[in-house]
KEKERO-332848 format. One record per residue (C-alpha): residue number from 1; residue in three letters; x, y, z. Coordinates in pm, 1 decimal, always signed. Layout:
# residues N
ATOM, NUM, Ala, X, Y, Z
...
//
This chain:
# residues 448
ATOM, 1, Unk, -3084.6, +1273.8, -125.0
ATOM, 2, Unk, -3000.8, +917.3, -223.2
ATOM, 3, Unk, -3050.9, +661.7, +51.3
ATOM, 4, Unk, -2887.6, +324.3, +36.2
ATOM, 5, Unk, -2929.5, +26.8, +269.9
ATOM, 6, Unk, -2671.6, -247.2, +304.7
ATOM, 7, Unk, -2860.5, -516.6, +497.5
ATOM, 8, Unk, -2772.1, -855.4, +655.9
ATOM, 9, Unk, -2398.0, -806.9, +654.9
ATOM, 10, Unk, -2137.7, -933.4, +895.7
ATOM, 11, Unk, -1971.3, -611.3, +989.0
ATOM, 12, Unk, -1597.2, -626.7, +1076.2
ATOM, 13, Unk, -1497.9, -293.6, +1233.7
ATOM, 14, Unk, -1279.4, -171.9, +1520.7
ATOM, 15, Unk, -1193.3, -514.5, +1645.1
ATOM, 16, Unk, -1548.4, -648.6, +1647.6
ATOM, 17, Unk, -1761.5, -868.1, +1426.0
ATOM, 18, Unk, -2144.1, -852.7, +1432.2
ATOM, 19, Unk, -2442.3, -878.3, +1213.3
ATOM, 20, Unk, -2599.4, -548.4, +1116.9
ATOM, 21, Unk, -2694.3, -307.8, +841.4
ATOM, 22, Unk, -2550.8, +20.5, +726.4
ATOM, 23, Unk, -2753.5, +319.3, +595.8
ATOM, 24, Unk, -2579.4, +554.6, +353.5
ATOM, 25, Unk, -2713.6, +902.8, +268.4
ATOM, 26, Unk, -2551.1, +1026.1, -47.4
ATOM, 27, Unk, -2174.7, +1002.7, +32.0
ATOM, 28, Unk, -2187.8, +947.8, +404.4
ATOM, 29, Unk, -2274.5, +669.5, +652.4
ATOM, 30, Unk, -2573.8, +791.3, +850.1
ATOM, 31, Unk, -2660.2, +495.5, +1072.4
ATOM, 32, Unk, -2543.4, +146.9, +1171.7
ATOM, 33, Unk, -2840.2, -75.2, +1257.3
ATOM, 34, Unk, -2840.5, -389.0, +1462.9
ATOM, 35, Unk, -3200.2, -472.9, +1396.1
ATOM, 36, Unk, -3223.0, -792.6, +1174.7
ATOM, 37, Unk, -3500.1, -647.3, +955.7
ATOM, 38, Unk, -3475.0, -271.8, +909.8
ATOM, 39, Unk, -3761.5, -105.2, +724.3
ATOM, 40, Unk, -3690.5, -105.8, +347.1
ATOM, 41, Unk, -3949.3, +120.8, +196.3
ATOM, 42, Unk, -3757.7, +438.5, +266.6
ATOM, 43, Unk, -3443.2, +348.7, +66.2
ATOM, 44, Unk, -3361.4, +414.2, -298.1
ATOM, 45, Unk, -3124.4, +127.1, -326.9
ATOM, 46, Unk, -3091.0, -192.6, -114.3
ATOM, 47, Unk, -2789.5, -434.3, -116.3
ATOM, 48, Unk, -2855.2, -770.8, +34.5
ATOM, 49, Unk, -2517.5, -864.4, +190.3
ATOM, 50, Unk, -2625.9, -1206.3, +329.7
ATOM, 51, Unk, -2312.5, -1424.7, +357.5
ATOM, 52, Unk, -2073.7, -1134.2, +310.6
ATOM, 53, Unk, -1829.3, -954.8, +535.4
ATOM, 54, Unk, -1868.6, -577.8, +525.6
ATOM, 55, Unk, -1531.0, -398.3, +576.3
ATOM, 56, Unk, -1414.2, -42.6, +560.3
ATOM, 57, Unk, -1252.2, +13.9, +219.3
ATOM, 58, Unk, -878.9, -53.3, +216.0
ATOM, 59, Unk, -650.8, +249.9, +223.2
ATOM, 60, Unk, -330.5, +157.2, +33.6
ATOM, 61, Unk, -77.9, +419.6, +148.7
ATOM, 62, Unk, +197.6, +299.4, -89.4
ATOM, 63, Unk, +139.5, +268.9, -467.7
ATOM, 64, Unk, +324.9, +362.3, -778.0
ATOM, 65, Unk, +69.3, +445.6, -1052.0
ATOM, 66, Unk, +341.8, +555.4, -1289.6
ATOM, 67, Unk, +168.8, +874.1, -1411.5
ATOM, 68, Unk, +306.8, +1109.2, -1539.4
ATOM, 69, Unk, +579.4, +995.8, -1772.5
ATOM, 70, Unk, +570.7, +614.9, -1740.0
ATOM, 71, Unk, +223.1, +539.1, -1868.8
ATOM, 72, Unk, +341.9, +279.8, -2118.2
ATOM, 73, Unk, +327.0, +36.6, -1814.0
ATOM, 74, Unk, +59.8, +183.1, -1594.3
ATOM, 75, Unk, -153.7, +492.5, -1541.2
ATOM, 76, Unk, -390.2, +633.9, -1285.3
ATOM, 77, Unk, -698.6, +515.4, -1456.4
ATOM, 78, Unk, -588.5, +158.6, -1520.6
ATOM, 79, Unk, -432.4, +106.1, -1173.5
ATOM, 80, Unk, -730.1, +258.5, -985.2
ATOM, 81, Unk, -953.5, +16.8, -1178.3
ATOM, 82, Unk, -741.8, -267.9, -1046.4
ATOM, 83, Unk, -754.4, -107.5, -704.3
ATOM, 84, Unk, -1133.5, -83.4, -680.4
ATOM, 85, Unk, -1170.4, -439.1, -804.7
ATOM, 86, Unk, -952.2, -537.0, -508.2
ATOM, 87, Unk, -1156.5, -353.5, -243.1
ATOM, 88, Unk, -917.8, -56.2, -223.3
ATOM, 89, Unk, -1110.3, +283.8, -190.5
ATOM, 90, Unk, -809.1, +509.9, -134.7
ATOM, 91, Unk, -450.1, +530.1, -245.9
ATOM, 92, Unk, -139.7, +747.1, -190.4
ATOM, 93, Unk, +82.1, +777.8, -490.4
ATOM, 94, Unk, +462.9, +786.7, -474.2
ATOM, 95, Unk, +673.2, +1063.2, -640.2
ATOM, 96, Unk, +924.6, +881.0, -851.5
ATOM, 97, Unk, +755.6, +950.9, -1182.5
ATOM, 98, Unk, +871.3, +1161.3, -1477.8
ATOM, 99, Unk, +901.2, +1438.4, -1383.8
ATOM, 100, Unk, +935.5, +1342.1, -1024.7
ATOM, 101, Unk, +706.4, +1502.9, -770.6
ATOM, 102, Unk, +976.8, +1718.6, -609.1
ATOM, 103, Unk, +858.6, +2070.5, -702.4
ATOM, 104, Unk, +537.1, +2265.0, -619.9
ATOM, 105, Unk, +448.2, +2269.1, -986.2
ATOM, 106, Unk, +494.9, +1895.4, -1025.7
ATOM, 107, Unk, +285.7, +1830.6, -717.4
ATOM, 108, Unk, +6.6, +2049.6, -846.8
ATOM, 109, Unk, +13.9, +1865.8, -1179.4
ATOM, 110, Unk, +11.7, +1528.0, -1004.8
ATOM, 111, Unk, -295.7, +1610.8, -797.0
ATOM, 112, Unk, -475.5, +1739.2, -1101.7
ATOM, 113, Unk, -404.3, +1420.2, -1293.1
ATOM, 114, Unk, -534.0, +1211.2, -992.7
ATOM, 115, Unk, -847.8, +1420.9, -997.5
ATOM, 116, Unk, -895.6, +1367.9, -1368.7
ATOM, 117, Unk, -827.4, +994.8, -1391.0
ATOM, 118, Unk, -834.7, +814.7, -1051.6
ATOM, 119, Unk, -1147.4, +604.6, -978.3
ATOM, 120, Unk, -1067.4, +583.2, -605.1
ATOM, 121, Unk, -990.7, +852.9, -343.9
ATOM, 122, Unk, -640.7, +972.8, -358.1
ATOM, 123, Unk, -341.2, +1176.0, -237.8
ATOM, 124, Unk, +27.5, +1184.2, -323.9
ATOM, 125, Unk, +362.4, +1222.7, -151.2
ATOM, 126, Unk, +598.0, +1505.8, -203.5
ATOM, 127, Unk, +944.0, +1368.3, -285.7
ATOM, 128, Unk, +1250.4, +1471.7, -89.1
ATOM, 129, Unk, +1579.8, +1546.2, -260.1
ATOM, 130, Unk, +1921.9, +1650.3, -120.7
ATOM, 131, Unk, +1827.3, +2018.6, -145.1
ATOM, 132, Unk, +1447.4, +2076.9, -171.3
ATOM, 133, Unk, +1363.5, +2074.5, +202.2
ATOM, 134, Unk, +1302.9, +2454.2, +191.0
ATOM, 135, Unk, +983.9, +2379.9, -1.8
ATOM, 136, Unk, +826.9, +2178.2, +280.9
ATOM, 137, Unk, +691.6, +2477.9, +459.8
ATOM, 138, Unk, +496.3, +2578.1, +136.5
ATOM, 139, Unk, +302.4, +2244.0, +120.8
ATOM, 140, Unk, -58.9, +2231.9, +198.9
ATOM, 141, Unk, -74.3, +1985.5, +499.9
ATOM, 142, Unk, -440.0, +1921.4, +444.1
ATOM, 143, Unk, -379.9, +1785.6, +93.0
ATOM, 144, Unk, -33.2, +1619.6, +97.4
ATOM, 145, Unk, -15.4, +1283.3, +272.1
ATOM, 146, Unk, +362.1, +1312.6, +355.5
ATOM, 147, Unk, +721.1, +1337.6, +248.0
ATOM, 148, Unk, +873.1, +1040.6, +65.4
ATOM, 149, Unk, +1235.8, +992.4, +139.5
ATOM, 150, Unk, +1449.0, +752.0, -55.0
ATOM, 151, Unk, +1742.5, +659.3, +179.3
ATOM, 152, Unk, +1810.3, +372.0, -72.2
ATOM, 153, Unk, +1800.7, +417.0, -448.0
ATOM, 154, Unk, +1519.0, +252.2, -630.3
ATOM, 155, Unk, +1320.9, +306.6, -950.2
ATOM, 156, Unk, +1348.6, +673.7, -1039.3
ATOM, 157, Unk, +1683.4, +727.0, -857.7
ATOM, 158, Unk, +1576.9, +990.6, -605.4
ATOM, 159, Unk, +1840.9, +886.4, -351.0
ATOM, 160, Unk, +1907.6, +1119.8, -59.5
ATOM, 161, Unk, +2241.7, +1008.3, +68.3
ATOM, 162, Unk, +2404.3, +1307.5, +245.6
ATOM, 163, Unk, +2378.0, +1315.0, +623.7
ATOM, 164, Unk, +2350.5, +1697.5, +623.2
ATOM, 165, Unk, +2052.0, +1670.3, +386.2
ATOM, 166, Unk, +1885.1, +1400.3, +588.7
ATOM, 167, Unk, +1906.7, +1607.6, +907.4
ATOM, 168, Unk, +1757.5, +1910.2, +729.8
ATOM, 169, Unk, +1477.7, +1692.6, +593.4
ATOM, 170, Unk, +1392.3, +1547.2, +929.6
ATOM, 171, Unk, +1419.2, +1885.5, +1097.3
ATOM, 172, Unk, +1221.0, +2089.0, +838.7
ATOM, 173, Unk, +870.6, +1947.6, +871.8
ATOM, 174, Unk, +602.4, +1801.6, +1097.5
ATOM, 175, Unk, +452.3, +1619.8, +803.8
ATOM, 176, Unk, +488.6, +1236.6, +815.8
ATOM, 177, Unk, +818.7, +1124.1, +652.2
ATOM, 178, Unk, +769.2, +790.9, +470.1
ATOM, 179, Unk, +1119.0, +640.5, +437.0
ATOM, 180, Unk, +1256.9, +372.5, +204.3
ATOM, 181, Unk, +1547.6, +243.9, +422.3
ATOM, 182, Unk, +1840.1, +68.7, +258.3
ATOM, 183, Unk, +2213.9, +152.8, +302.6
ATOM, 184, Unk, +2334.5, +250.1, -44.4
ATOM, 185, Unk, +2705.0, +213.6, +45.3
ATOM, 186, Unk, +2647.4, -143.9, +145.3
ATOM, 187, Unk, +2446.9, -217.5, -167.1
ATOM, 188, Unk, +2726.7, -82.4, -384.5
ATOM, 189, Unk, +2989.2, -286.4, -199.0
ATOM, 190, Unk, +2780.6, -601.7, -222.9
ATOM, 191, Unk, +2713.9, -539.5, -597.3
ATOM, 192, Unk, +3085.6, -510.9, -674.4
ATOM, 193, Unk, +3172.9, -814.2, -473.5
ATOM, 194, Unk, +2915.1, -1038.8, -647.9
ATOM, 195, Unk, +2998.2, -885.4, -989.6
ATOM, 196, Unk, +3356.5, -985.9, -958.0
ATOM, 197, Unk, +3246.4, -1347.6, -912.5
ATOM, 198, Unk, +3085.3, -1352.0, -1265.8
ATOM, 199, Unk, +3237.4, -1305.9, -1614.9
ATOM, 200, Unk, +3176.3, -962.1, -1760.0
ATOM, 201, Unk, +2899.0, -1048.3, -1989.4
ATOM, 202, Unk, +2719.7, -1307.1, -1762.9
ATOM, 203, Unk, +2385.9, -1221.3, -1599.2
ATOM, 204, Unk, +2397.9, -1231.0, -1213.8
ATOM, 205, Unk, +2119.0, -1473.7, -1108.0
ATOM, 206, Unk, +1802.9, -1308.8, -983.1
ATOM, 207, Unk, +1822.5, -1514.5, -655.5
ATOM, 208, Unk, +2124.0, -1308.1, -564.6
ATOM, 209, Unk, +1918.9, -990.3, -538.8
ATOM, 210, Unk, +1871.4, -1053.4, -173.8
ATOM, 211, Unk, +2255.9, -1091.4, -133.1
ATOM, 212, Unk, +2293.1, -750.6, -282.9
ATOM, 213, Unk, +2015.0, -573.8, -90.3
ATOM, 214, Unk, +2083.4, -755.7, +231.5
ATOM, 215, Unk, +1910.9, -759.3, +570.1
ATOM, 216, Unk, +2211.6, -576.1, +711.9
ATOM, 217, Unk, +2171.2, -292.0, +460.2
ATOM, 218, Unk, +1806.9, -252.4, +562.7
ATOM, 219, Unk, +1887.1, -262.4, +932.9
ATOM, 220, Unk, +2163.1, +4.8, +909.7
ATOM, 221, Unk, +1948.9, +242.4, +720.7
ATOM, 222, Unk, +1633.7, +188.2, +936.5
ATOM, 223, Unk, +1847.8, +249.1, +1243.6
ATOM, 224, Unk, +1978.0, +570.1, +1100.5
ATOM, 225, Unk, +1622.2, +681.0, +1023.0
ATOM, 226, Unk, +1504.3, +611.0, +1364.6
ATOM, 227, Unk, +1793.7, +794.5, +1524.0
ATOM, 228, Unk, +1722.6, +1103.9, +1303.9
ATOM, 229, Unk, +1349.7, +1096.1, +1384.0
ATOM, 230, Unk, +1416.0, +1079.2, +1751.7
ATOM, 231, Unk, +1673.2, +1348.9, +1735.2
ATOM, 232, Unk, +1448.0, +1594.4, +1537.1
ATOM, 233, Unk, +1121.5, +1475.8, +1707.9
ATOM, 234, Unk, +987.8, +1389.8, +1348.1
ATOM, 235, Unk, +696.9, +1172.5, +1247.7
ATOM, 236, Unk, +856.7, +872.8, +1072.5
ATOM, 237, Unk, +679.6, +592.5, +882.5
ATOM, 238, Unk, +929.4, +321.6, +788.9
ATOM, 239, Unk, +812.2, +163.8, +457.0
ATOM, 240, Unk, +811.3, -202.0, +346.0
ATOM, 241, Unk, +996.2, -351.3, +637.9
ATOM, 242, Unk, +1151.0, -672.7, +510.0
ATOM, 243, Unk, +1368.1, -831.0, +781.6
ATOM, 244, Unk, +1351.8, -994.2, +1118.8
ATOM, 245, Unk, +1648.6, -783.3, +1219.3
ATOM, 246, Unk, +1473.3, -457.4, +1167.5
ATOM, 247, Unk, +1184.6, -577.6, +1384.0
ATOM, 248, Unk, +1419.3, -575.4, +1685.2
ATOM, 249, Unk, +1412.4, -189.9, +1656.0
ATOM, 250, Unk, +1038.9, -178.6, +1705.3
ATOM, 251, Unk, +971.8, -440.7, +1967.9
ATOM, 252, Unk, +914.6, -201.6, +2259.3
ATOM, 253, Unk, +669.0, +52.6, +2115.1
ATOM, 254, Unk, +358.0, +212.3, +2223.8
ATOM, 255, Unk, +50.6, +164.8, +1999.5
ATOM, 256, Unk, +80.2, +351.9, +1669.7
ATOM, 257, Unk, -167.0, +627.1, +1756.7
ATOM, 258, Unk, +37.8, +728.0, +2063.9
ATOM, 259, Unk, +373.3, +763.1, +1899.3
ATOM, 260, Unk, +569.1, +944.2, +1633.8
ATOM, 261, Unk, +727.6, +634.7, +1467.3
ATOM, 262, Unk, +530.6, +368.8, +1280.5
ATOM, 263, Unk, +611.5, +82.7, +1033.3
ATOM, 264, Unk, +467.4, -68.3, +730.7
ATOM, 265, Unk, +498.1, -415.1, +579.9
ATOM, 266, Unk, +401.5, -488.1, +217.4
ATOM, 267, Unk, +205.7, -773.8, +72.8
ATOM, 268, Unk, +494.1, -921.7, -130.1
ATOM, 269, Unk, +711.6, -960.6, +177.5
ATOM, 270, Unk, +425.1, -1139.4, +357.1
ATOM, 271, Unk, +355.5, -1365.0, +55.2
ATOM, 272, Unk, +692.8, -1455.5, -100.5
ATOM, 273, Unk, +1035.7, -1571.3, +18.2
ATOM, 274, Unk, +1367.2, -1639.1, -157.8
ATOM, 275, Unk, +1263.0, -1990.3, -248.2
ATOM, 276, Unk, +1004.1, -1831.8, -495.6
ATOM, 277, Unk, +1286.5, -1703.3, -714.0
ATOM, 278, Unk, +1324.5, -2043.5, -863.5
ATOM, 279, Unk, +952.5, -2038.2, -968.7
ATOM, 280, Unk, +887.5, -1666.6, -1040.4
ATOM, 281, Unk, +1226.5, -1521.7, -1123.2
ATOM, 282, Unk, +1239.2, -1150.5, -1168.8
ATOM, 283, Unk, +861.4, -1128.9, -1132.1
ATOM, 284, Unk, +915.1, -1096.1, -764.2
ATOM, 285, Unk, +1219.1, -870.4, -784.8
ATOM, 286, Unk, +1147.4, -558.0, -574.6
ATOM, 287, Unk, +1334.6, -318.8, -348.0
ATOM, 288, Unk, +1392.5, -405.0, -72.4
ATOM, 289, Unk, +1441.3, -763.7, -183.0
ATOM, 290, Unk, +1229.2, -1067.5, -112.7
ATOM, 291, Unk, +1441.1, -1248.4, +149.9
ATOM, 292, Unk, +1469.3, -1572.9, +319.7
ATOM, 293, Unk, +1176.7, -1760.0, +471.0
ATOM, 294, Unk, +1261.7, -1685.2, +830.3
ATOM, 295, Unk, +1222.9, -1312.3, +759.1
ATOM, 296, Unk, +874.5, -1373.2, +606.5
ATOM, 297, Unk, +776.2, -1578.7, +909.7
ATOM, 298, Unk, +889.0, -1308.5, +1154.2
ATOM, 299, Unk, +690.0, -1043.0, +961.5
ATOM, 300, Unk, +375.6, -1249.2, +965.7
ATOM, 301, Unk, +417.4, -1300.8, +1340.7
ATOM, 302, Unk, +491.3, -923.5, +1381.9
ATOM, 303, Unk, +156.8, -837.7, +1218.9
ATOM, 304, Unk, -24.1, -1065.6, +1454.2
ATOM, 305, Unk, +158.9, -923.7, +1756.5
ATOM, 306, Unk, +105.5, -564.2, +1670.9
ATOM, 307, Unk, +466.5, -472.8, +1591.4
ATOM, 308, Unk, +365.3, -389.0, +1241.2
ATOM, 309, Unk, +124.6, -84.6, +1209.4
ATOM, 310, Unk, +9.4, -97.5, +848.4
ATOM, 311, Unk, -7.5, -343.2, +549.6
ATOM, 312, Unk, +33.0, -184.3, +202.1
ATOM, 313, Unk, +126.5, -312.0, -145.6
ATOM, 314, Unk, +409.9, -106.9, -298.2
ATOM, 315, Unk, +213.9, -177.6, -611.9
ATOM, 316, Unk, +472.5, -101.8, -887.0
ATOM, 317, Unk, +385.4, -222.2, -1239.4
ATOM, 318, Unk, +640.0, -293.6, -1512.4
ATOM, 319, Unk, +605.5, -451.3, -1846.1
ATOM, 320, Unk, +729.0, -813.5, -1857.8
ATOM, 321, Unk, +981.6, -707.6, -2109.7
ATOM, 322, Unk, +1129.5, -467.4, -1840.6
ATOM, 323, Unk, +1144.8, -755.6, -1591.3
ATOM, 324, Unk, +1389.4, -963.2, -1812.2
ATOM, 325, Unk, +1750.0, -996.9, -1703.2
ATOM, 326, Unk, +1922.2, -1087.1, -1380.9
ATOM, 327, Unk, +1969.3, -924.5, -1039.5
ATOM, 328, Unk, +2115.2, -608.7, -1185.9
ATOM, 329, Unk, +1911.7, -553.3, -1499.9
ATOM, 330, Unk, +1553.7, -653.4, -1435.2
ATOM, 331, Unk, +1329.6, -375.3, -1313.8
ATOM, 332, Unk, +1227.5, -382.4, -949.6
ATOM, 333, Unk, +858.6, -381.4, -852.1
ATOM, 334, Unk, +541.2, -574.9, -912.7
ATOM, 335, Unk, +162.7, -531.1, -969.3
ATOM, 336, Unk, -22.6, -653.9, -655.2
ATOM, 337, Unk, -304.3, -419.2, -559.3
ATOM, 338, Unk, -592.9, -612.8, -716.7
ATOM, 339, Unk, -515.3, -914.0, -497.8
ATOM, 340, Unk, -390.3, -750.4, -177.1
ATOM, 341, Unk, -714.7, -782.8, +30.5
ATOM, 342, Unk, -796.8, -1134.6, -80.1
ATOM, 343, Unk, -435.0, -1226.2, -28.0
ATOM, 344, Unk, -441.3, -1113.3, +328.3
ATOM, 345, Unk, -774.1, -1290.4, +390.5
ATOM, 346, Unk, -604.1, -1607.8, +268.8
ATOM, 347, Unk, -329.3, -1566.1, +516.9
ATOM, 348, Unk, -601.9, -1509.8, +782.4
ATOM, 349, Unk, -761.1, -1836.0, +686.4
ATOM, 350, Unk, -427.5, -2006.7, +734.9
ATOM, 351, Unk, -409.8, -1866.4, +1091.2
ATOM, 352, Unk, -133.9, -1607.0, +1064.9
ATOM, 353, Unk, -354.6, -1331.0, +1195.5
ATOM, 354, Unk, -732.5, -1262.8, +1226.5
ATOM, 355, Unk, -960.8, -1083.1, +980.9
ATOM, 356, Unk, -1000.4, -810.9, +1243.3
ATOM, 357, Unk, -625.3, -761.9, +1226.3
ATOM, 358, Unk, -631.6, -734.5, +853.8
ATOM, 359, Unk, -900.2, -458.7, +883.7
ATOM, 360, Unk, -689.1, -279.6, +1150.5
ATOM, 361, Unk, -365.1, -285.1, +935.8
ATOM, 362, Unk, -521.5, -205.8, +591.5
ATOM, 363, Unk, -808.8, +27.2, +688.8
ATOM, 364, Unk, -802.6, +175.1, +1039.1
ATOM, 365, Unk, -430.3, +220.1, +1103.0
ATOM, 366, Unk, -356.4, +412.8, +773.5
ATOM, 367, Unk, -649.6, +647.2, +845.7
ATOM, 368, Unk, -518.4, +708.0, +1194.1
ATOM, 369, Unk, -145.6, +743.6, +1121.9
ATOM, 370, Unk, -196.4, +973.0, +828.3
ATOM, 371, Unk, -472.9, +1164.4, +1010.6
ATOM, 372, Unk, -720.2, +1112.1, +723.7
ATOM, 373, Unk, -1043.9, +1302.6, +765.8
ATOM, 374, Unk, -1351.2, +1066.8, +818.1
ATOM, 375, Unk, -1226.4, +755.8, +638.7
ATOM, 376, Unk, -1104.3, +413.1, +740.9
ATOM, 377, Unk, -1383.4, +316.8, +971.2
ATOM, 378, Unk, -1749.9, +219.9, +959.0
ATOM, 379, Unk, -1891.5, +505.9, +1162.8
ATOM, 380, Unk, -2180.4, +749.8, +1129.6
ATOM, 381, Unk, -2082.8, +1076.7, +967.1
ATOM, 382, Unk, -1782.7, +907.2, +790.5
ATOM, 383, Unk, -1754.7, +865.3, +415.7
ATOM, 384, Unk, -1914.1, +547.9, +284.5
ATOM, 385, Unk, -1596.9, +374.3, +169.0
ATOM, 386, Unk, -1691.9, +7.4, +202.3
ATOM, 387, Unk, -1619.3, -330.0, +57.1
ATOM, 388, Unk, -1812.2, -644.9, +59.6
ATOM, 389, Unk, -1621.0, -968.5, +45.9
ATOM, 390, Unk, -1756.9, -1315.5, +27.1
ATOM, 391, Unk, -1608.1, -1649.0, +106.8
ATOM, 392, Unk, -1629.5, -1875.5, -198.3
ATOM, 393, Unk, -1495.6, -2187.2, -356.8
ATOM, 394, Unk, -1130.4, -2169.5, -455.6
ATOM, 395, Unk, -1062.4, -1963.7, -768.2
ATOM, 396, Unk, -737.9, -1913.4, -951.1
ATOM, 397, Unk, -576.3, -1592.3, -1090.7
ATOM, 398, Unk, -531.3, -1604.9, -1467.2
ATOM, 399, Unk, -377.5, -1354.1, -1697.5
ATOM, 400, Unk, -718.9, -1253.2, -1841.5
ATOM, 401, Unk, -831.3, -1152.6, -1485.5
ATOM, 402, Unk, -550.8, -902.6, -1436.2
ATOM, 403, Unk, -662.4, -543.7, -1472.6
ATOM, 404, Unk, -331.5, -360.1, -1435.5
ATOM, 405, Unk, -206.0, -215.0, -1761.4
ATOM, 406, Unk, +103.8, -419.1, -1758.5
ATOM, 407, Unk, -99.1, -728.6, -1808.2
ATOM, 408, Unk, +52.9, -968.5, -1564.2
ATOM, 409, Unk, +70.9, -1057.8, -1187.9
ATOM, 410, Unk, +313.3, -1251.6, -978.9
ATOM, 411, Unk, +6.4, -1418.9, -826.6
ATOM, 412, Unk, -92.6, -1587.2, -1155.2
ATOM, 413, Unk, -170.8, -1943.4, -1061.4
ATOM, 414, Unk, -248.3, -1865.6, -695.6
ATOM, 415, Unk, -589.4, -1968.4, -556.8
ATOM, 416, Unk, -802.9, -1770.8, -317.3
ATOM, 417, Unk, -1115.4, -1859.1, -116.8
ATOM, 418, Unk, -1250.7, -1511.0, -105.9
ATOM, 419, Unk, -1374.7, -1260.9, -362.2
ATOM, 420, Unk, -1438.4, -895.1, -361.9
ATOM, 421, Unk, -1809.4, -866.5, -446.1
ATOM, 422, Unk, -1874.2, -489.5, -426.1
ATOM, 423, Unk, -1671.3, -182.5, -354.8
ATOM, 424, Unk, -1839.5, +148.4, -260.6
ATOM, 425, Unk, -1649.6, +473.0, -285.0
ATOM, 426, Unk, -1806.8, +780.5, -124.5
ATOM, 427, Unk, -2143.8, +607.3, -125.6
ATOM, 428, Unk, -2118.9, +514.9, -491.9
ATOM, 429, Unk, -2120.9, +148.6, -602.9
ATOM, 430, Unk, -1814.4, +158.4, -823.7
ATOM, 431, Unk, -1731.6, -211.3, -847.5
ATOM, 432, Unk, -2008.7, -470.7, -864.8
ATOM, 433, Unk, -1913.2, -838.7, -936.8
ATOM, 434, Unk, -1676.0, -757.8, -1220.1
ATOM, 435, Unk, -1845.6, -437.4, -1339.1
ATOM, 436, Unk, -1653.3, -104.8, -1295.6
ATOM, 437, Unk, -1809.3, +232.1, -1321.7
ATOM, 438, Unk, -1537.9, +385.2, -1535.7
ATOM, 439, Unk, -1698.4, +726.8, -1522.3
ATOM, 440, Unk, -1668.2, +772.6, -1151.4
ATOM, 441, Unk, -1377.9, +978.8, -1004.8
ATOM, 442, Unk, -1266.6, +959.3, -638.2
ATOM, 443, Unk, -1209.9, +1263.1, -413.0
ATOM, 444, Unk, -886.4, +1410.2, -287.4
ATOM, 445, Unk, -811.7, +1286.3, +64.4
ATOM, 446, Unk, -804.9, +1550.5, +334.6
ATOM, 447, Unk, -569.3, +1529.2, +635.3
ATOM, 448, Unk, -644.7, +1676.0, +973.4
//
């Protein structure tokens, strides 16, 4: 048995912050010690965490690792390297790959690829279509994190737009339904209206992306998803909430673990606003769109007030060549996972919410909402998925620092006062001050 001691850490866990040490035996946390000087002779490996915060590893419930079929821009190995360098110890991959994960065979192949190539712990969603809801009953609920439902079209075009199909999807499973909510009819109408204002061969400016995928389109679709979930008594997780108007639908809810309906916000919508199109152009084009600053302000406040349940990334790499063009041509999505944790700690330093809230939204709540077995908390008999972060002098993201296969980040030039020092996955030190154990492979997540 391998015994590891992490000593002298400031542990941030379950709303508390205190100095202590953590004992790991093989893959599991065995003890949490409050004594300032635990005996050291009985351990095989000792990590002195003086000056560091010890957090549960981040669980990113919303990533696009692009494998299979789109590996020219990203793959499970490259993006899980970026993840572990960012303090992420578990991911849930989306189904809009090639082929899409909408059949049992494709699901089996996706899980096998994750087992072969992913450095961090992992699961994946089963994608809903207009007519594959009969397969839901055949899914292994202990292995599949949920059903991904595109109520608005995005990369991969897995749009489900028939009300009859939506009712059958919501009524056919007790698995969590993770929904991308945008009203496609409104998006088409807005696209045509804006297109008519420009000559046929002229690019539509990227800043108009938020006038095509509007707050109203988000609100209408989210409202429909909520009504279907209530009607069918379904578990609904609304993905990447992006507007102040949608928040009005969630302002009288019970805490997430007492209810069927939960909501996610993604790092780009907390970091960027429409003013950033002038500086970053299509690099910040994503679906739903980055919107005006008052929406970003409202989302930050909602995280602090508890109206938002989880923070994820929607990590979605594209080559820079695919990001060329205007609002209609440039690919939607951006690589962000490597800087998600330090980014949220930066917002905490600015006073938008506490570090304890960051841990709640990025670690505890995903584990609780998705019913993940023994992860997301620093507790005895839980897997030792941990990250040590250290406050440090300001450092700046440069292209040579980016680990995603696409080779760029919208955060190039941004400065942070925190760094991820070590990331431990299942008791194994996988990231250590820039070194990554490329031979390690994470485990499949299990759901209770």
